[in-house]
C-alpha positions as CSV (number, residue, x, y, z in Angstrom):
1,X,34.2,24.1,30.3
2,X,30.4,23.4,30.5
3,X,29.9,20.0,28.9
4,X,26.4,18.9,28.0
5,X,25.4,15.5,26.7
6,X,22.7,15.6,24.0
7,X,21.0,12.3,23.1
8,X,18.6,11.3,20.2
9,X,17.0,7.9,20.8
10,X,16.2,7.3,17.1
11,X,14.3,4.4,15.6
12,X,17.5,2.9,14.2
13,X,20.4,4.6,15.9
14,X,20.9,6.2,19.3
15,X,23.0,9.3,18.6
16,X,25.1,11.2,21.2
17,X,26.6,14.7,20.9
18,X,28.9,16.2,23.5
19,X,29.0,20.0,23.4
20,X,30.8,22.6,25.4
21,X,28.5,25.5,26.1
22,X,31.4,27.7,27.2
23,X,33.3,27.9,23.9
24,X,30.8,26.9,22.4
25,X,31.8,23.8,20.4
26,X,30.8,20.3,19.5
27,X,33.3,18.1,21.3
28,X,32.4,14.8,19.6
29,X,29.7,12.5,18.5
30,X,29.0,8.7,18.7
31,X,26.2,6.3,17.9
32,X,25.0,2.8,18.4
33,X,22.1,0.7,17.2
34,X,18.9,1.5,19.2
35,X,18.1,-1.5,21.3
36,X,14.4,-1.5,21.7
37,X,14.0,-5.2,22.5
38,X,16.8,-5.3,25.0
39,X,16.0,-1.9,26.6
40,X,17.1,1.5,25.3
41,X,19.7,1.7,28.0
42,X,21.9,-0.9,26.2
43,X,22.3,1.1,23.0
44,X,22.7,4.3,25.1
45,X,25.6,2.8,27.1
46,X,27.3,1.4,24.0
47,X,27.2,4.9,22.3
48,X,28.4,6.5,25.5
49,X,31.4,4.2,25.7
50,X,32.3,5.1,22.1
51,X,31.9,8.8,22.9
52,X,34.0,8.6,26.0
53,X,36.8,7.0,24.0
54,X,36.7,10.1,21.7
55,X,36.3,13.0,24.1
56,X,37.3,11.5,27.5
57,X,35.3,11.0,30.7
58,X,33.5,14.3,31.1
59,X,31.4,15.5,34.1
60,X,28.4,16.5,32.1
61,X,26.4,19.4,33.5
62,X,23.2,18.0,32.0
63,X,22.2,15.0,29.9
64,X,19.2,15.8,27.7
65,X,17.4,13.6,25.2
66,X,14.7,13.3,22.6
67,X,13.2,10.1,21.2
68,X,11.5,8.5,18.2
69,X,12.3,5.0,19.4
70,X,9.7,2.3,19.1
71,X,7.7,4.3,16.5
72,X,7.8,7.7,18.3
73,X,4.6,9.3,19.5
74,X,1.8,7.5,17.6
75,X,-1.2,9.7,17.3
76,X,-4.7,9.6,15.8
77,X,-6.6,12.8,14.9
78,X,-10.4,12.9,14.9
79,X,-12.4,15.8,13.5
80,X,-15.5,16.8,11.6
81,X,-14.8,17.9,8.0
82,X,-11.6,16.4,6.5
83,X,-10.5,19.7,4.9
84,X,-11.2,21.7,8.1
85,X,-11.1,20.4,11.6
86,X,-9.4,17.1,10.7
87,X,-6.7,19.0,8.7
88,X,-6.3,21.5,11.6
89,X,-5.9,18.6,14.1
90,X,-3.3,16.9,11.8
91,X,-1.3,20.0,11.5
92,X,-1.3,20.5,15.3
93,X,-0.2,16.9,15.9
94,X,2.6,16.9,13.3
95,X,3.9,20.3,14.5
96,X,4.2,18.8,18.0
97,X,6.5,16.0,16.7
98,X,3.9,13.3,16.7
99,X,3.7,10.5,14.1
100,X,0.2,10.6,12.7
101,X,-0.9,7.0,12.2
102,X,-4.5,7.7,11.3
103,X,-7.3,10.3,11.0
104,X,-11.1,10.1,11.1
105,X,-13.8,12.5,10.1
106,X,-17.5,13.1,10.8
107,X,-19.2,10.7,13.3
108,X,-17.2,7.6,14.1
109,X,-18.7,4.3,13.3
110,X,-18.1,0.9,14.9
111,X,-15.7,-0.1,12.1
112,X,-13.9,3.2,12.6
113,X,-13.5,2.3,16.2
114,X,-12.1,-1.1,15.4
115,X,-9.6,0.4,13.0
116,X,-8.6,3.0,15.5
117,X,-8.0,0.3,18.1
118,X,-5.9,-1.7,15.7
119,X,-3.7,1.4,15.0
120,X,-2.6,1.3,18.7
121,X,-2.1,5.0,19.2
122,X,-0.3,6.5,22.2
123,X,-2.6,9.6,22.1
124,X,-5.9,10.7,20.5
125,X,-6.5,14.3,19.4
126,X,-10.3,14.8,19.4
127,X,-11.5,17.9,17.6
128,X,-14.7,18.9,15.8
129,X,-16.8,21.9,15.0
130,X,-15.8,25.6,15.2
131,X,-16.8,27.4,18.4
132,X,-20.5,27.7,18.4
133,X,-20.8,25.4,15.3
134,X,-21.6,21.7,14.9
135,X,-22.0,20.0,18.3
136,X,-23.3,16.6,17.3
137,X,-20.1,15.1,16.0
138,X,-18.0,16.0,19.0
139,X,-20.7,14.7,21.4
140,X,-21.1,11.5,19.4
141,X,-17.4,10.8,19.1
142,X,-16.7,11.6,22.7
143,X,-19.4,9.2,23.9
144,X,-18.1,6.5,21.5
145,X,-14.6,6.8,22.8
146,X,-15.9,6.9,26.4
147,X,-17.7,3.6,25.9
148,X,-14.8,1.9,24.1
149,X,-12.0,-0.2,25.6
150,X,-9.3,2.3,24.4
151,X,-7.1,3.3,27.3
152,X,-5.0,6.1,25.9
153,X,-5.0,9.8,26.8
154,X,-7.3,12.1,24.8
155,X,-6.5,15.7,24.0
156,X,-9.8,17.4,23.5
157,X,-9.6,20.5,21.2
158,X,-13.1,21.0,19.7
159,X,-16.2,23.3,19.9
160,X,-16.0,25.1,23.2
161,X,-19.8,25.0,23.5
162,X,-19.8,21.3,24.2
163,X,-16.1,20.6,25.0
164,X,-16.6,20.7,28.8
165,X,-19.6,18.3,28.5
166,X,-17.5,15.8,26.3
167,X,-14.6,16.1,28.8
168,X,-16.9,15.1,31.6
169,X,-18.3,12.1,29.6
170,X,-14.8,10.9,29.0
171,X,-13.6,11.3,32.6
172,X,-16.7,9.7,34.0
173,X,-15.8,6.6,31.9
174,X,-12.3,6.6,33.5
175,X,-10.5,8.0,30.5
176,X,-7.6,10.4,30.8
177,X,-8.7,13.6,29.1
178,X,-7.0,17.0,28.6
179,X,-9.2,19.8,27.4
180,X,-7.5,22.7,25.5
181,X,-8.9,25.6,23.4
182,X,-10.4,24.7,20.0
183,X,-7.8,24.0,17.4
184,X,-10.2,25.7,14.8
185,X,-12.2,28.3,16.6
186,X,-13.3,29.9,13.3
187,X,-13.3,28.7,9.8
188,X,-10.3,30.9,8.8
189,X,-8.4,30.8,12.0
190,X,-6.1,28.1,13.4
191,X,-5.2,27.9,17.1
192,X,-2.7,25.0,17.2
193,X,-0.2,26.3,19.8
194,X,-2.2,25.2,22.9
195,X,-2.8,21.7,21.4
196,X,0.9,21.3,20.6
197,X,2.0,22.4,24.1
198,X,-0.4,19.8,25.7
199,X,0.8,17.1,23.3
200,X,4.4,17.7,24.3
201,X,3.4,17.8,28.0
202,X,1.6,14.5,27.7
203,X,4.6,13.0,25.9
204,X,6.9,14.1,28.7
205,X,4.7,12.9,31.5
206,X,3.2,9.7,30.2
207,X,4.3,8.4,26.8
208,X,8.1,8.1,27.5
209,X,7.3,5.4,30.1
210,X,5.4,3.4,27.7
211,X,8.3,3.3,25.3
212,X,10.8,1.6,27.5
213,X,12.5,4.9,28.5
214,X,12.0,4.7,32.2
215,X,15.3,3.0,32.8
216,X,17.1,5.6,30.7
217,X,15.4,8.3,32.6
218,X,17.4,7.3,35.7
219,X,20.6,7.9,33.8
220,X,19.9,11.2,32.3
221,X,18.1,14.5,33.2
222,X,15.1,14.0,30.9
223,X,13.6,13.2,27.6
224,X,12.4,16.6,26.6
225,X,10.5,16.0,23.4
226,X,9.9,13.7,20.4
227,X,12.8,13.8,17.9
228,X,10.9,15.6,15.2
229,X,10.1,18.4,17.6
230,X,13.8,18.7,18.4
231,X,14.7,18.9,14.6
232,X,12.0,21.5,14.2
233,X,13.3,23.5,17.1
234,X,16.7,23.6,15.5
235,X,15.3,24.7,12.2
236,X,13.3,27.4,13.8
237,X,16.3,28.7,15.8
238,X,18.4,28.9,12.6
239,X,15.6,30.7,10.8
240,X,14.8,33.3,13.5
241,X,18.3,33.9,14.8
242,X,20.2,33.8,18.1
243,X,17.7,35.7,20.1
244,X,19.8,38.8,20.8
245,X,18.4,41.0,18.1
246,X,20.7,39.6,15.4
247,X,19.0,38.2,12.3
248,X,18.8,34.6,11.5
249,X,18.8,32.8,8.1
250,X,15.2,33.7,7.3
251,X,12.8,31.4,5.5
252,X,14.0,27.9,5.0
253,X,13.0,24.3,4.2
254,X,14.5,21.3,6.0
255,X,14.1,17.8,4.6
256,X,14.8,14.9,7.1
257,X,15.1,11.6,5.2
258,X,14.8,8.5,7.4
259,X,14.3,4.8,7.1
260,X,10.6,4.8,7.7
261,X,9.5,8.4,6.9
262,X,10.6,11.6,5.2
263,X,9.8,14.7,7.2
264,X,9.6,18.2,5.7
265,X,9.8,21.3,7.9
266,X,9.2,24.8,6.5
267,X,9.8,28.0,8.5
268,X,8.1,30.5,6.2
269,X,4.8,32.5,6.0
270,X,4.4,31.2,2.4
271,X,2.2,34.0,1.3
272,X,1.6,34.6,-2.5
273,X,4.6,36.0,-4.3
274,X,2.8,36.9,-7.5
275,X,0.0,39.5,-8.2
276,X,-3.6,38.5,-8.6
277,X,-3.2,35.4,-6.4
278,X,-5.7,34.8,-3.6
279,X,-5.3,32.3,-0.8
280,X,-7.7,29.4,-0.5
281,X,-8.3,26.9,2.3
282,X,-7.0,26.8,5.9
283,X,-4.3,29.4,6.8
284,X,-0.8,28.0,6.9
285,X,1.3,28.1,10.1
286,X,4.7,29.7,9.7
287,X,6.3,26.6,11.3
288,X,5.0,23.6,9.5
289,X,5.9,19.9,9.5
290,X,4.6,17.2,7.2
291,X,5.4,13.5,7.5
292,X,5.3,10.9,4.7
293,X,5.1,7.3,6.0
294,X,5.4,5.8,2.5
295,X,8.6,7.6,1.6
296,X,11.5,6.1,3.5
297,X,14.8,4.5,2.7
298,X,14.4,1.2,4.5
299,X,11.1,0.2,6.1
300,X,9.0,2.1,3.6
301,X,11.2,1.4,0.6
302,X,8.8,-1.0,-1.1
303,X,6.0,1.5,-1.0
304,X,8.2,3.7,-3.2
305,X,8.1,1.0,-5.9
306,X,4.3,1.5,-6.0
307,X,4.5,5.3,-5.9
308,X,7.1,5.7,-8.6
309,X,7.1,2.3,-10.4
310,X,10.1,0.0,-10.7
311,X,10.5,1.0,-14.3
312,X,11.1,4.7,-13.5
313,X,13.5,3.8,-10.6
314,X,15.4,1.4,-12.9
315,X,15.8,4.0,-15.5
316,X,17.0,6.7,-13.1
317,X,19.5,4.2,-11.4
318,X,20.7,2.5,-14.6
319,X,19.6,-0.9,-13.3
320,X,17.2,-3.6,-14.5
321,X,13.7,-3.7,-13.0
322,X,14.5,-7.1,-11.4
323,X,17.6,-5.6,-9.8
324,X,15.6,-2.7,-8.4
325,X,12.9,-4.9,-6.9
326,X,15.4,-7.2,-5.3
327,X,17.6,-4.4,-3.9
328,X,14.6,-2.4,-2.6
329,X,13.2,-5.5,-0.8
330,X,16.6,-6.1,0.7
331,X,16.5,-2.6,2.2
332,X,13.0,-3.2,3.7
333,X,14.1,-6.4,5.4
334,X,17.3,-4.9,6.9
335,X,16.8,-1.4,8.5
336,X,20.6,-1.2,9.1
337,X,21.4,-1.9,5.4
338,X,24.5,-0.1,4.1
339,X,25.0,0.0,0.2
340,X,28.2,-1.7,-0.7
341,X,28.5,-1.6,-4.5
342,X,28.3,1.1,-7.2
343,X,24.9,-0.2,-8.3
344,X,23.5,-0.1,-4.8
345,X,24.8,3.4,-4.2
346,X,23.2,4.6,-7.4
347,X,19.9,3.2,-6.2
348,X,20.4,4.8,-2.8
349,X,20.7,8.2,-4.4
350,X,17.7,7.7,-6.6
351,X,15.5,6.5,-3.7
352,X,16.7,9.5,-1.7
353,X,15.9,11.9,-4.6
354,X,12.4,10.4,-5.0
355,X,11.7,10.6,-1.2
356,X,12.7,14.2,-1.2
357,X,10.7,15.0,-4.4
358,X,7.5,13.2,-3.2
359,X,7.7,14.7,0.3
360,X,8.3,18.2,-0.9
361,X,5.5,18.0,-3.4
362,X,3.1,17.1,-0.6
363,X,4.4,19.8,1.7
364,X,4.4,22.9,-0.6
365,X,1.3,24.7,-1.9
366,X,-0.2,24.7,-5.3
367,X,-1.7,27.3,-7.6
368,X,-4.8,27.0,-9.8
369,X,-6.0,29.3,-12.6
370,X,-9.7,30.2,-12.3
371,X,-12.0,32.4,-14.3
372,X,-14.2,35.0,-12.7
373,X,-16.4,37.9,-13.9
374,X,-13.4,40.1,-13.3
375,X,-11.2,38.0,-15.5
376,X,-8.5,35.5,-14.8
377,X,-7.2,35.1,-11.3
378,X,-5.3,32.5,-9.3
379,X,-6.1,30.6,-6.2
380,X,-3.2,29.4,-3.9
381,X,-3.7,26.6,-1.5
382,X,-0.9,26.0,0.9
383,X,2.5,27.7,1.1
384,X,4.2,29.5,-1.8
385,X,7.9,28.6,-1.3
386,X,9.0,29.5,-4.8
387,X,11.4,32.3,-3.7
388,X,12.7,30.5,-0.6
389,X,16.5,30.6,-0.6
390,X,17.7,28.0,1.9
391,X,17.2,24.2,1.8
392,X,18.8,21.9,4.4
393,X,19.1,18.2,4.2
394,X,19.4,16.0,7.3
395,X,19.3,12.3,8.0
396,X,21.7,9.4,7.7
397,X,21.7,9.4,3.9
398,X,23.3,12.8,3.8
399,X,26.0,11.7,6.1
400,X,27.1,8.8,3.9
401,X,26.2,9.8,0.3
402,X,28.8,11.3,-2.1
403,X,26.1,13.0,-4.1
404,X,23.9,15.0,-1.7
405,X,23.1,17.6,-4.3
406,X,21.4,15.0,-6.5
407,X,19.2,14.0,-3.6
408,X,18.3,17.6,-2.6
409,X,17.4,18.3,-6.2
410,X,14.1,16.6,-5.3
411,X,12.9,20.0,-3.8
412,X,13.2,21.7,-7.2
413,X,10.3,22.2,-9.6
414,X,9.8,19.6,-12.3
415,X,7.8,19.9,-15.6
416,X,5.3,17.2,-14.5
417,X,3.9,19.4,-11.7
418,X,4.1,23.1,-12.8
419,X,1.3,24.0,-10.4
420,X,3.4,23.2,-7.3
421,X,5.1,26.1,-5.5
422,X,8.5,24.5,-4.9
423,X,11.7,26.5,-4.4
424,X,13.1,27.6,-7.7
425,X,16.7,28.5,-7.0
426,X,17.7,27.7,-3.3
427,X,21.1,27.2,-1.8
428,X,21.7,23.7,-0.5
429,X,23.1,22.9,2.9
430,X,23.9,19.6,4.7
431,X,23.6,18.8,8.3
432,X,26.9,17.1,7.7
433,X,27.2,15.2,11.0
434,X,23.5,14.7,11.7
435,X,23.4,17.2,14.6
436,X,20.1,19.0,14.2
437,X,18.1,16.5,16.4
438,X,20.5,16.8,19.3
439,X,21.3,20.5,19.0
440,X,17.6,21.2,18.9
441,X,17.4,20.1,22.5
442,X,19.1,23.4,23.6
443,X,17.6,25.6,20.9
444,X,15.1,27.3,23.3
445,X,17.1,27.4,26.5
446,X,20.4,28.6,24.9
447,X,19.3,30.4,21.7
448,X,22.7,32.1,21.0
449,X,24.8,29.0,21.7
450,X,22.6,26.7,19.6
451,X,22.4,29.1,16.7
452,X,26.2,29.3,16.7
453,X,26.6,25.5,16.7
454,X,23.9,25.0,14.1
455,X,25.6,27.4,11.7
456,X,28.9,25.5,12.2
457,X,27.1,22.1,11.6
458,X,26.0,23.1,8.1
459,X,28.0,22.6,4.9
460,X,27.0,24.3,1.6
461,X,26.9,22.1,-1.5
462,X,26.5,23.1,-5.1
463,X,23.1,22.4,-6.6
């Protein structure tokens, strides 16, 4: 036996998975409420006691963790043009597992700096200008950050012509600055991998200590990455295969529905699938993550009333508007809320469906008909996922709901948005025991073992 303990310090629950790498097999799971106020070690120890009762006292070879506790890795992106360098910086940040709490474009102003300070980021991603392009904005923004009271690390990924100069300005002011290659070296070319690698490195070296994880670090072998990065690593492993020449599942979409956010991960090129379609805008990374902070089942539930209206939610859930408003507010005030009546469970399914629908609509690409001298053609912005065949649901709601297929139906096309390139006829799968975040911790080191365990973790449901 080669037992490993895999830990996800989530914002609501601390989840533990014991695996045997020798079989391979999942030996057992356990969870406890995440105890941010009392120290994360308390919730970890409670979950470990429960797991030990299930699987016995094991001599774990390694204990590995990921974390989104206390808000995860809060990040702000700063760039030049919103549709270009700011968007490139956002994609890099989200793909690294960060939670993007704000973004700024062009030259920062004093009010921008005040807003940035109030966002309380753990990390700033400073971009701006293609290589050899605009120099003014990066210089200006670097100087403003240098003169500010902000004391958080800066990852600098802008115009290489002035990047060294801006790095020197920041360091002379006592700021911690990491310079990496430009995230957008050319208008039609993204270079997000160096940025993402540095973000994960900074997370590992610095951020975990600011999140109350230092005590936990003494009990385990390491916090390897933010939780969303672990989920993405699991999805990527399943898509690409076990690493021994055998094929994986191919293109897939994974929807992670949480209390505060709904994350969508796609592992797909997303190129046009129809003739006479031309791509427009920034190129899409094959591995893409988007995060929607206004689409969540608990903390963000009230925001969904504004997005979808109480009337629509009431109609879908067969409730009155007054019941919807009261029950949604109850969820916001109690992150650990468990639906305990048929009416509440109907509402839970509807909120889950709308969270998946809204998040998928923002993630996928769209197509627009245009007229040219050569006749009608079509412009595609973003990914075409219309022919994608695999959709996976993960998150607490999929563990508890009796109607997962109704929630996952949110990924399907709807008549109100025919321009969106959502999957037309995918197969639905559930991460039945909420294992993707923990199994993602071994996805790179043990590709064959993790692939095997991920396949076993999934249950197909009818759509």
